[in-house]
N, C-alpha and C positions, 0 to 999 in steps of 0.2 A: 476633462469632462466633456460630455456631449453638449454641443451647441445647437439647439433646436432652431431651425430657420422657420420662424413663425409667419410663414407666408402661405396663405390659403390660395390655391390656384382656382380661379373662376372658370366657368365654361369658355369664356372668350379667350382667356390666357391659355387654356388647354388646347383650344383650336389652333392658336398661333404656334404653340410648341409642336403640335402634330404636323403643321406645315413645314416646320424647320427640322423634320425627320426625327423628332423625339417621340417615342411611342406612348403618347398620352391620347386619350380620347375625350370627346365632349362628355360632360357629366349630366346626361339626361337621366331623369328618374327611372330607376330600374335597369339602366344599361349596364353591361358587363364591364368590369375594370380590366384594362390591358396594361400590365405593369410595364414600367419604362425599360426593364430588362427582364430576362428570364428569371423566374423565382430562384432557381438553384444557383444563379450567379449574383443574386442581389447583395449578399454579404461577402462576396469575394473581393479581397483587397486588390488595388490596382496592380497590373502586371509589372509595373516598374519596380516593384519590391523584390521580384524574383532574383535570387542569387545574392541578396543582401547579407553581409557578414557582420556589419556593425549596425546595431538597431537604430533606425531613424523613425521615430513614432509619427512624425509629421507626414511621412510619405504614405501613410495608410489612410489619409483623409479622402473621403469621396462623398458626393451628394447622391442620395438614393430617394426613391419615391415609394411610399407605402399607402395602402388603402386606409380610409378613416371614416368614422361616422360622427355626425353632429349629435350630441346628447345634451338634453337639458340638465342643468346642475342639480335640480331637485331629485332626479332619478339616477344620477350618475353612479352612486355606490351600488344600486340594485342592478344596473346594466353591467357594471364591471364584474359583478359576481356571476351573472348569467353568461357573460362572454369570456370567462377566465381561461377557457381553452383556446380561444381564437385571438386574443389580444397579443400584441407584439411582446416578445420575450427576448430581450437582449441585455447583456451586462451594461449597467450604467445608463440605460435608456428608459425614460418615463413612458408610461402607457397613455397618459392623458396630458394634453397640452392646451394652453389657453391662447386662442388666436384673437387678434384685435377685431376681426370681422364678426366673430361670434360673441365677443365679450359683452357688447351692448344688449344683446338679446338673451343673455344668460345661458349660452351654450358653450360646451367644451368639445374638443376633438378627441375621440378615442381612437388610438392607433391600433391597427389590426395586423396580424401576421400575414404577409403576402404569400407565404407558402400554403396557407390554409384558406385564405379568402381572396377570390378574384372576381366574384359577382355576388349579387344578393342570393343567388341560389346556392352559394357555398355554405350558408348558415344551416345548421342542423334544424330539424323541426322544432325542437325545444327552444333553441336560440331565437328562431324567427318568431315563435309565439311570444316569447318574452319581450322582444322589441315591440311587437304590436300592442301588448298589454301595457307597456310603459309609454306608448305614444311616440316611439322613436322610428323615424323613417329608415328603411334599409338601403336608401340611396348611398352609394359609395362615392367618396371624394378622394382626390389625390392630396397627399401632403408631403412636401419635401423636407428632408432633414439631413444633417451632416453625420455620416458614420465615421468614427475615428478609431484609432488603435484601442482606445479604452472600451469600445463596444464589441470588439472581436474576442472570440475565445482563443485560448492558446493554440489549439490544434488548427484553427483557421489561419492564424498568423504563420505558423510553421509550415503549413501546407502551401501557403502562398510564397514563402521564401525559399524553401528547399527545391532542388531540381525536380521537375515533374516525373512521376513514375517511381520515385523512391519512397521507402518507408518513412513515415513521419511519426515521431514519438513525442507524446507529452506526458507519458507515465513516469512516475517516480515514487520512491518510498519516503515517507515523512518521518523524521526523527527529531522531535522538538521543532526548532526553528530551521532545521537543515532538511533540504530536499536532495536525495542522492539518486543519481541516474546511472544508466548503463548504455551509453551511446554507442552506436555502431560506427564502423570506419567511415562510411559515406556521410555521416552526420558531424564528424569531427571538425571540418572546416567552418561549421556554423555553431560550434560548441558554446562560445561566449554569448552569441545572440540567443541561443536556446536557453541558456542559463538565465539570462535577463528576462526573457519572456515568462519562464516558469516563476520567477520571483515576482514579476509584475502581476501575474494573474492569480496568485495564491496568497491571500493575506496571511501574515504571520511567518512566511518563509523569508528569511533574511540572508540565507546562504545556500547556494546550489553547488553540489560537488558531483564529479564524475568518477566512478570507480574504474580502476584498471582491471584487467582480467586475471591478474595474479593475486591469489589470496595466500597469505603466509599461514601455513597450517600449524606452525609452532604456536603462534599467538592468536590466530583466527582474526587478524585485522587485514586491511588491504590498503594499498597505495591509492591516493585520490588526488585530484586537482580541483581547485576552486574555480568554478565557471563564472560565478557572479556573486556579489554581495560581500559581506564581512568574512574574515577568516577566523571565525569563532566556532570551535568544535566542541565546546562544553555544552552538552545537550541535557535537557530535562524533559522526561517523557512520563506519561501515566499509562499504565497497562493493567487492565482488569482491577482498577481501583488502587494500584500500588504505584508509588512514585519512584523513579530511578533517575540518577544523575551520573554522567560519565563523559569522558573525552572520546567522542565518536571516532576520532582519527587513531586512537590507540587501543581500542577494545572492539569486541564483536557484539553487534546488536542487529536483530532483524525484526522489524515490526510485523512481518508476515507470519511470525510464529506465535502471535498472541493467543490464538485459539488453541494451539497445541499446548502451550504452557498451562492454560486454564484446564484443558482436558486431563492432563496428568495430575495437576495439583488437586483436582476434585476426587482423585482416587485415594488421596492421603487423608488420614483421620487424626484427630487430636490424640497425642500420645505416641504416634508412630515415630520411627526414626528414618531419616532420609540421608543417603550418601550421594551427593551430587559431584560426580567425578570431574566433569568439565563445566563448572558452574558459571563461567563468565561473570557478569556483574550482578547475577542473582535472580534471573526471571523465574527459576524454579524454587530456589532456596528461600528467598524472602517471603513469597506468598505461602509456602509450606510452613514456615516458622510462624507466620501470622495466624495460621489455622491451629497452632499448638503443637506442631511436630518439633522434634529435636533434629537439628540439621548439621551435618558435617559437609561443608562445601569447599571445593578445591578448584583452583585454576593455575595453570603453569605461567600464564602471562602476569607479570608483576603489576601491570596497570589494572588488569581485571581484578586481581586480588585486592588492590587498593580501593577500587570503586565498589567491590563487593562488600568490603568492611564499611565503607561510607554509606552504602544503601541500607545495610542492616541498622546502622545508627539512625539514618534518616527515617526509617519505618519502625524504629523502636523495638527491634527484635534481636539486638546484638547479644542478649542473654540466651537466646535460643539457637544461635548459629556459631559454630566454630569454623573459622576460615583457615585454609591451608594454601600454600604456594608451592605445589609439588607437581612433578610429572604424574600423569594419570595412573601409570603402572605403580609408581612409588606410593601413591595415595591408597590404591587398592591393597597393596602388600604391606602397608604401614598402618595408618590410622584406621582404615576400614577393618583390617584383620584384627587389630587390637581390640576393637569394640564389638566385633561380630559374635565372638564365642559367647559372651555374656548375654547379648541380645537374643540369641536363639533360644535361650531358656525362658524368655518372657513371652507374654501373650500378644503384645502390640506388634503390628506389622513392621517389616523392614523393607525399604525401597532403595534401589540403586538406579540412579538416573545417569545415562551416558549419552549426552547430546553433543557428539562431535561426528556428524554423519560421514565425513570423509575418511575417518580412521577408527571410530569407536569399536566396530566389530572386531578389529584386530587386537584390541585390548582385552577381549574376553578370556584369552588364555591365562591371564593373570589370576583367575579364580581357580585354576586347576590345582588341587591339593593345597588350597589356601589354609585349611584347618586340618589338623592331623587326628584329633580325637573325636570320633563320631559320637553324636548325642543319641539317646535312646528314642527320641521322637523327632519328627520332621515337619510338624505343623507350621512352624515359624521360619521356614527357609526364606531367604530374601527373594523379593520380586525384582527382576531386572527390566528396565526400560532402556533398550539400546537402539540407537538410530543409525541408519545407513542410507547411502545413495544406491540406486540401481538403475542401470540402463537396459536391463533385460526385458524381454517381452512379457515375462511373468515375474514381476518384482517381488511378490510375496514369497514364491518358491526360492528365488535367488537369495534374499536376505536370510531366510531360514537355513538354507544350505551353507552359506558362508558363516553364519553364527555357529552352526553345528561343527564345522571344521575347526573353528578357533577354540571351541570348548572341548573338542575331542569327544563329543557326545551328541547323539541324534536328538534334535528338537522337534522333528516332525510329529504332529499330533500332540505336542506338549507345550505349544505356545500359541499366541495370537499375534496377528500382524495388522498394523493400522497404517493406512495411507495418510501421510501428512500433507504433502503438496507436490505438485509438479513444478520443478525448479528450472527446467529447460526442456526443449523438445526431446522426447524419448529418455527423460531422466527424472526419476521420482525420488522423493524423500520418504522413507518408511521408518516405522518404529516397531520393533519386535519385542514382545513382552513375554516373559516366561519366569517360572519359579526356578531358581538356581538348583540344578539337580544335586541330590546328595552324592551321587556317583562322581561328580566333578569336584564339589567342595571338599569332600573327605577322602579323595583317592590317595592311595599310598604312593611312595616313591616308585615302587615296582610297577604300579599301574599307570604311572605318568608316561606319556609319550613325549617326544621332543617338542617343546613349545614352538609355535611359529616364530619366525624371526621378528625381533623387536622393530616395529615401524620407526623409521628414522624421522620421528616427529620434530626433532629439534633442527633438522636440516631441510626437511622436505618442503617443496613449494608445490602447491596444487593448482593446476590449470583448471579453474572452474569459472563458469560465467558468474557474474555478480549476483544473479538470481539464485545461485545454487546453494546459498548458505542461509 
């Protein structure tokens, strides 16, 4: 914790420090404050920490000087409210200190942000007027305090440690108590220190992991290494009011898709039927069931299938969700096909969600000729929500063209495309939504062209950045 050095520097002491080459000035009324160091260097850790690979918190200690005001206790709360934009704001650092010199006279020292206040003229007109109305002198004083590791932000620590000129990252995705990162090669020698800093600076994080660049497209999970903390991968998260539990090391979960999950679920109404082809642990299936839809949810990964069932029970929707552990193509040509013919005769909508952006478009050919007997009406044809990645300059056109090729039917002017998120430089995640064409669903054997080659989903490894999923 911060140890405040409650030593008020008198004008005489300031003069002596000035003579000893420390940049303090005498504290004459109305005089400008000249910080002991440049403001932009004030919170910079000692240079000795540069290149550190094993975290030594004690090495970050340093004494700094900040401007302060003497404020009577009786108006302290009012002054703090008026100066809320200019008081010091550091993690673990109080803004008001009690000094022995002012204690007898009922005064407290209010510490100010040296980046914003260097002289009485630094106060805004409103702040200066407030000080006058409360009878508080705008004379600035120096106060020395000790800055420690606890008072530094994570990016400040990492910027001080990593070699100068290199990218510094303190960004991560939070999955329950787990923070998962995507470190670059130049950061790997510092990976354990980075993990410890992230854990120290983020309450509730007890495990920090680094994803490798290889994502297993079969089961949509990734290899990872623990950088800091406990090796407990059983996560509990809450997304859009729904609770999920899973083993993060064995299944796919991306907290950045929360808004997309909500967007699609809001298109589903009570009484609708949802076929979730690549369901994962249930971020589409469970909330859809909670809305009153009947859900058929599938995932090839046995661990995802297990946690999907668990999350259905956890959210009390197991009676509304039928879970399957099949390949996506087998699910479409099996359970979906078996249920679809009867559903097309009803009035409630049918939705097919295909959230496997690395491969989902290639599974669309499974719908070609899926049903043989054409119905007299087409009002209730299924709505497909299919995801894909695109590196093209016009990703909307790209995903529509690829979806059209796989269906064997042009979707131009028959679909809508939604931008989900940018997952990497020049790489976007898109969702193409369309009504499954009658010409595709009911085409005869003679009309069928050769389907595209089955994607080797059970063998394929996808080189994707960890932000790509």
